[in-house]
N, C-alpha and C positions, 0 to 999 in steps of 0.2 A: 125610379122609387124617389115616392113623394117625401120631404122631410117637412116636419110640422116646426119653423124654427121658434117659434112661439110656444111650445111646449118645450121645447130644449131649454130656452131661457129661462122658463117658471122650472124645471127640474135644477138646473143650476143653480139660481138663488134658493130654492129648498135645499140644496147640497151644501150650499156655505153660508146658508143661514145664523151660523154660528157668529157670535157678537164678540166672541175670545179676538182682543188684539192680535195682532200679527207682532212678531218680536225679532225674528232671526231670519238671515238670507233664507235658510231652507223652509220657514212661514211664507215668504214672499214667493218662491218659485212654487212652491205647491199650489197656494193661491192663486197663481196667475196661470200656469200652463197646465195643473194637473199632468196627466199623461200625453197631453197632446206635442210632446215633442218626439215621444217614443213611438206613437200610434196614433196614424192619421187620421182614424175614423173619429177621435175623439176631437178634431180641428172645428168640428161643425158647433160644439155646444160652447168651446171657447171665442170663436168670432162672435158670438153675443155677449160673452163679456168685455172681450175686447174693442168692439167696433159699433156697437148699438147704440150708446149715448144712453142708454135706457134709465129715468130719474132712479128707478128702485134698485138698479147697478152701481150707480154712482152713490147713492145712500150705504150701500152695502161696504164698498171701497172706504168710504169718509168714517164709518162705524168699526172697522178693523184697520184701518189704517192710517188716520190722521196724526195719531201720536207719535205714531213710527216715524212720519215723512217728516215730523217737525226735528226729530232728531237726528233725523238723517241730512238734513237740510243743515244742520247746526253743527256738523262736522262728521257725525259717524258713518256717512256715506265712504268718506276717503278712509276710514280705518275697515271698513267692510270690504273696500277696492282691493287694500293690500293683502287681504287674506286669498286671493285668486281669482280665479275667472268666472264660477259658480257666483262668489261673493261678489265681485263688481256687477255682474248682470242683474242681480237683485236689487243693488243699489241704484243701477240705470234704472228698471222697471218700476222702481217707486219714485223715485226722483220726477222722472221724464212721464210715466202714464199716472201713478197714481194721483199728481199734481192736476191732471187734465181731466180727472173724473171728478176730484174733490171741488174744485174750482172752476167747472163748466161754464162758459159764458162770461165769464170777470177776465178782468186783467189779469187776476192771479193765476189764472191756467198757465203762465208761459215762464210766470219769476223764478223756476226752477233751472229754465232750459241754459243757463249758460254752466250749469254744475253739471245737467246732466251730461253735458255735449263734453267737457273735460274728463268726466271718466271715461267718456266712451273712445277719446281720442288718446287719453294715457293706455288705454288698456289696449287700443289698436297700435302702438308703439311696444309694446311687450307682445302681440299677435295672441294675445289671450281668446281672441273673436276666434280665430282657428280650432281649439280644443272646444268647442259647443257644437250642439247639434243644429242643423239649419233654421229651426223656428225661433231656436234661442237666439241665434246671430242675427236674425231679423228684427228682433226687440233691441240688440246692441247696438245695430246702427241707426236707430231712429231718432235718436236725437242730431243727426247730420241732417237725416230729412226735415227736420223739425227748425233748424238753422234758415238765417233770412241772408245766409252769406254763400255767395254763389259759388265760392270753393269747395266749401262744405257740401254744397246740392251737387257738384260733381265727382267727388269724393265718394258720395253714397249712391251714386247712381253704378259705380268702377266697382265697388265692395259689392254691390247687389248681383251685379254681373258675374263675379268671382264666385260669388254663392249660388248661382243656378247653374254652374259649371260643374260645381262641386256635390250639387243636390242628385239623389237619387228619383226613379220614377214615383214612388209613394207620396213625395213633398214637392214635385216638378212642375206642377199647376200653381201650388202655392206661392211657392217663392219667384215662380213667373208673374203671378198677380202682382207680389209685391213689387218686383222690379217696374214694373209699367207704373204702378203708384209713385216709384222713385222719382221716373222719368216726368210725370206730371207734375210734382213739386218743385224739380230742377227747370222746368219749363216755364213753372209761374215766376220763380225769383229770374230768369233767366228775363224773363220780359217786364216784370216791374218793379223789380232789385226789392222785393217786399210780399209777404202774403195779404194781397188786399181784405181778405175776410177777417183779418185779425183786427182793420183797421178801427171799427166802432168801437170796440172794448176798451180797446189802448189809446182812444181818444184822438186817434190819426184821420186827419182830413185826408180823403179818397180824391184822387186825381179821376178828370174825364174818363180817361181811358178804364181807369179801375172801378167806377160805376158802370162802364159798361160790360166788362166782365162781370160785376157782380150780379149784373142784371140778368146774365145767361143762366138757364136751369142747369142745375147740380155745380154750379160755381163753390168753389171752398173745398176746405176736405174737413 
């Protein structure tokens, strides 16, 4: 069946046109996931929000989330995380994902990665990820995927392998794709020790091998 992704994206923007600032963990989770964690048919529209890199969506995230993001980065994230798995996930989504939307293509896109990684690892120690639906566990683990540390990348792949085993048919292909993406991230860190596509905005000098990699179609994430 033909799916008009552009139309889905426009519908998403219209539905989320509200400029009311996000304030609570529930606000963040509803904005980010809607019903996609319980209804696989809703995933297509979420993909537009999550992965398109669309400038209008980035502006939407900034309009609704930038004030909350500043508060979370200044200590509120830990307060949320103490409340439970859902609240920790909301903090992770905002710290890890909103930062990338709001500051895309700048060095500030990565400035909250250490905090997101701590929130993730602390939650893993408490096994809070295990009580979440597969799609939500996916985002719980993304700070590990964004890390430039190989041990974090190995752990990320292991977690996605375990998640795939726990996932039923309705979400299996989605989580399988996420695992494949985790492996690709791990392979880049294994080979280069960092993500070469970040070098320009972080003002890091690329090695000849990294330049060869970056010249390949589809290099980077």
